[in-house]
C-alpha positions as CSV (number, residue, x, y, z in Angstrom):
1,M,104.8,70.6,100.1
2,A,101.7,70.1,102.3
3,N,98.5,71.8,101.2
4,F,95.9,72.9,103.8
5,S,93.9,69.8,103.4
6,D,97.0,67.6,104.1
7,I,97.4,69.5,107.4
8,A,93.9,70.0,108.6
9,S,92.6,66.5,107.8
10,R,95.0,64.6,110.0
11,P,93.2,63.0,113.0
12,A,93.4,64.6,116.4
13,A,94.2,62.3,119.4
14,T,91.7,62.4,122.3
15,S,92.1,61.1,125.8
16,P,89.6,59.8,128.4
17,D,90.0,63.1,130.4
18,G,88.5,65.1,127.5
19,R,91.7,66.6,126.2
20,A,92.5,66.6,122.5
21,E,95.9,67.0,120.8
22,F,96.5,67.8,117.2
23,A,100.1,67.6,115.7
24,A,101.3,69.2,112.6
25,E,104.6,69.8,110.8
26,I,105.2,73.5,109.8
27,E,106.8,73.7,106.5
28,A,108.5,76.7,104.8
29,G,105.6,77.1,102.3
30,W,103.3,78.1,105.3
31,L,105.5,80.8,106.6
32,Q,104.9,84.6,107.0
33,G,108.4,85.9,107.2
34,R,110.2,83.5,109.5
35,V,107.3,82.2,111.4
36,A,104.0,80.3,110.6
37,F,101.1,82.2,109.1
38,G,98.8,83.3,111.9
39,G,95.7,82.0,110.2
40,L,97.3,78.5,110.1
41,Q,98.1,78.8,113.8
42,G,94.4,79.7,114.4
43,A,93.3,76.8,112.3
44,L,95.4,74.3,114.3
45,G,93.8,75.6,117.5
46,A,90.3,75.4,116.0
47,I,90.9,71.7,114.9
48,A,92.1,70.7,118.4
49,M,89.3,72.5,120.2
50,R,86.7,71.0,117.8
51,A,88.0,67.6,118.6
52,A,87.7,68.3,122.4
53,V,84.2,69.9,122.1
54,G,82.6,67.5,119.6
55,D,80.4,67.9,116.6
56,A,78.0,70.5,118.0
57,P,77.4,73.3,118.6
58,M,78.6,76.1,116.2
59,L,81.9,77.9,116.8
60,R,80.8,81.5,117.6
61,A,84.0,83.1,118.7
62,L,87.7,82.4,118.7
63,Q,90.1,84.5,120.8
64,A,93.8,84.3,120.3
65,T,97.0,85.7,121.9
66,F,100.2,85.2,120.0
67,V,102.9,84.9,122.7
68,G,105.8,83.4,120.7
69,A,107.1,82.4,117.3
70,V,105.9,79.3,115.5
71,Q,109.0,78.1,113.9
72,P,109.3,75.5,111.0
73,G,109.1,72.1,112.4
74,P,106.7,70.2,114.7
75,A,103.8,72.0,116.4
76,R,101.2,70.6,118.8
77,A,97.8,72.2,119.7
78,I,96.5,70.8,123.0
79,A,92.9,71.6,123.9
80,S,90.3,70.9,126.6
81,V,86.8,71.9,127.6
82,V,86.6,74.6,130.3
83,R,82.9,74.4,130.8
84,R,80.0,72.7,129.0
85,G,76.7,74.5,129.7
86,R,73.2,73.9,128.3
87,A,73.7,76.1,125.3
88,V,77.3,77.3,125.4
89,V,80.6,75.5,125.6
90,H,84.0,77.2,126.3
91,A,87.3,75.5,125.3
92,Q,90.9,76.4,125.6
93,C,94.0,75.5,123.6
94,T,97.8,76.1,123.8
95,L,99.8,75.9,120.7
96,W,103.3,74.6,121.2
97,S,106.2,75.2,118.8
98,G,108.7,72.5,119.7
99,D,108.9,72.8,123.5
100,A,107.8,76.5,123.8
101,P,104.2,77.8,124.1
102,A,103.5,80.0,121.0
103,A,99.8,80.9,121.1
104,L,96.8,80.8,123.5
105,F,93.2,80.2,122.2
106,V,89.8,80.3,123.7
107,G,86.8,78.9,121.7
108,L,83.2,79.8,122.4
109,Y,80.6,77.4,120.9
110,G,77.0,78.2,121.2
111,A,73.7,76.5,120.1
112,A,71.1,78.6,118.3
113,R,68.1,79.9,120.2
114,A,64.9,81.6,119.2
115,S,65.2,85.4,119.4
116,K,63.4,88.6,118.2
117,V,66.7,90.4,118.0
118,R,68.3,90.6,114.6
119,V,70.7,93.1,113.1
120,D,72.1,92.4,109.6
121,M,75.6,93.1,108.3
122,P,75.2,94.3,104.7
123,S,78.2,94.0,102.4
124,P,79.9,97.1,101.0
125,E,78.3,98.7,98.0
126,G,80.0,99.5,94.7
127,L,82.7,96.7,94.9
128,Q,83.2,94.5,91.8
129,G,82.7,90.8,92.2
130,P,85.6,88.3,91.8
131,D,84.7,87.3,88.3
132,A,85.2,90.9,87.0
133,L,88.7,91.2,88.6
134,R,92.2,90.0,87.8
135,E,93.9,87.5,89.9
136,T,97.0,88.7,91.7
137,P,99.9,86.5,90.7
138,Y,102.0,84.9,93.5
139,M,105.5,86.3,93.4
140,P,107.8,84.3,95.6
141,D,110.4,87.0,95.9
142,R,107.9,89.7,97.1
143,M,105.3,87.8,99.0
144,P,105.2,85.5,102.1
145,G,105.2,81.8,101.3
146,F,101.8,81.1,102.7
147,L,100.1,83.2,100.0
148,Q,100.9,80.6,97.4
149,H,98.0,78.6,98.8
150,Y,95.4,81.3,98.2
151,A,94.0,83.0,95.1
152,Q,93.5,86.7,95.6
153,R,91.6,89.4,93.7
154,W,91.7,93.0,95.0
155,A,88.5,94.9,94.8
156,G,89.6,98.1,96.7
157,G,92.4,99.8,98.6
158,A,96.1,100.1,97.9
159,P,98.7,97.3,98.2
160,P,101.2,97.2,101.0
161,Y,104.3,99.4,100.8
162,S,102.9,101.4,97.9
163,G,103.3,104.7,99.7
164,R,99.7,105.7,99.3
165,P,97.3,107.4,101.7
166,Y,95.4,105.1,103.9
167,R,92.2,103.5,102.5
168,P,90.2,100.4,103.7
169,A,91.1,97.3,101.7
170,S,88.7,94.9,100.0
171,L,90.0,91.5,98.9
172,W,88.3,88.4,97.4
173,T,90.1,85.1,98.2
174,R,89.7,81.4,98.3
175,L,91.9,78.3,99.0
176,R,93.7,77.5,95.7
177,E,93.6,73.7,96.1
178,A,89.8,73.9,96.6
179,A,89.3,75.1,93.0
180,P,92.1,73.5,91.0
181,A,92.5,74.4,87.3
182,T,92.5,70.7,86.6
183,G,91.3,67.7,88.5
184,E,89.1,67.4,91.5
185,P,89.6,69.2,94.9
186,P,90.7,67.0,97.8
187,A,87.8,65.1,99.4
188,A,89.0,66.2,102.9
189,L,87.9,69.8,102.1
190,A,84.3,68.7,102.3
191,T,84.5,67.6,105.9
192,P,83.0,70.1,108.5
193,A,86.0,70.4,110.7
194,V,88.3,71.2,107.8
195,R,85.9,73.8,106.4
196,E,85.7,75.4,109.8
197,A,89.5,75.5,110.1
198,N,89.7,76.9,106.6
199,L,87.5,79.9,107.3
200,V,89.6,80.6,110.5
201,A,92.7,80.7,108.3
202,V,91.2,82.8,105.6
203,A,90.0,85.5,108.1
204,D,93.6,86.3,108.8
205,L,94.7,86.5,105.2
206,P,94.6,90.3,104.3
207,P,97.6,92.5,105.4
208,S,96.9,95.6,107.5
209,P,95.6,98.4,105.2
210,A,97.9,100.7,107.1
211,L,100.9,99.1,105.4
212,S,100.0,100.8,102.2
213,M,101.3,104.1,103.7
214,L,104.9,102.7,103.9
215,E,107.2,103.0,100.9
216,S,109.4,100.1,101.9
217,R,108.9,96.7,103.5
218,A,108.6,96.5,107.2
219,P,107.8,93.5,109.3
220,G,104.6,93.2,111.1
221,A,102.9,90.7,113.5
222,S,99.5,90.0,115.0
223,L,99.5,90.2,118.8
224,T,95.8,89.5,119.6
225,W,92.9,88.3,117.5
226,L,89.2,88.0,118.2
227,L,87.2,86.2,115.4
228,E,83.4,86.2,115.6
229,F,81.3,84.0,113.3
230,V,77.9,85.0,112.3
231,E,77.4,82.0,110.1
232,D,78.5,78.4,110.9
233,P,81.9,78.1,109.2
234,R,81.3,74.4,108.6
235,T,78.8,75.5,105.9
236,V,81.3,77.6,103.9
237,D,82.7,76.0,100.8
238,P,86.5,76.5,100.6
239,A,86.1,76.7,96.8
240,A,83.8,79.7,97.1
241,W,85.1,83.2,97.0
242,T,85.1,85.2,100.3
243,L,85.2,88.9,100.5
244,L,87.3,90.5,103.3
245,H,86.8,94.2,103.9
246,T,89.5,95.5,106.3
247,E,89.6,98.8,108.1
248,T,92.3,100.3,110.4
249,R,90.5,101.9,113.2
250,H,93.6,103.4,114.8
251,A,97.3,103.3,114.3
252,A,100.1,104.9,116.4
253,D,103.3,104.1,118.3
254,G,103.9,101.0,116.1
255,Y,100.6,99.4,116.9
256,T,97.3,99.2,114.8
257,S,93.8,98.3,115.7
258,Q,91.9,96.8,112.8
259,T,88.6,95.1,111.9
260,A,87.9,92.9,109.0
261,R,84.4,91.8,108.0
262,L,83.7,88.7,105.7
263,W,80.9,87.9,103.3
264,D,80.4,85.2,100.6
265,A,79.8,86.0,97.0
266,A,76.1,86.1,97.6
267,G,76.4,88.8,100.3
268,R,75.8,86.4,103.2
269,P,77.7,87.7,106.2
270,L,80.2,85.2,107.6
271,A,82.5,86.6,110.3
272,V,84.0,89.7,111.9
273,S,87.7,89.8,112.8
274,H,89.4,92.2,115.2
275,Q,93.2,92.4,115.6
276,T,95.9,94.2,117.4
277,T,99.0,94.3,115.2
278,A,102.6,95.6,115.6
279,I,104.4,97.3,112.8
280,F,108.2,97.6,113.0
281,D,108.9,100.5,110.7
């Protein structure tokens, strides 16, 4: 079974016209239900766009629309630069599953500039750190396959399908292969492009907190996704714990609007994630 580093460290093919193509094989161990984990889809798009854009500047925002199912088997992310300005670069990418388009991505890359404007994003108060919490075991018969790749420690909220009133959810997580119980982590996890792709994937990890209100399982799916980075994701160690605090802003008619904010264990803000999801209950 392929780990994240096995997938993300493969080279992307670039062409003289500036396009980049990244190919991957989607295995059963990366499924969420019957389709590929949305965070992995975003990671594939990020890898292809980074190959098209080049090493600089920093990824500031990633926009995604999921238009079809990424099935097990071959997938291709094809990216190109839309416009390259003095400080900002826009890129686009289509993710193909077999011969069908499955997701559309737009990446915004921006160089830092001197500015007097600064507003911090403090981490939630009163939450326990990862070292004080128990790790949630992976249960193949009750959890989607992709979760076997991530360590999870819940710091607040209720688990999905527990029939409890709605509360925001707080979760510590990290890529399991990056902090193995024995041996050394794969060297590929130290490369900037793989680190960037990893944080994209991690940002999609938590389930909708609204699912805790249900008493039995119901399928759900992300429809749109806006991921904003406030720290360069290439500086984030996949072996370090990341805190995701997720709030459902509104839920009705089978759709939810939710926002997740991400910090590292030192309280450094990393990213903000906004999603529209569908729940088929």
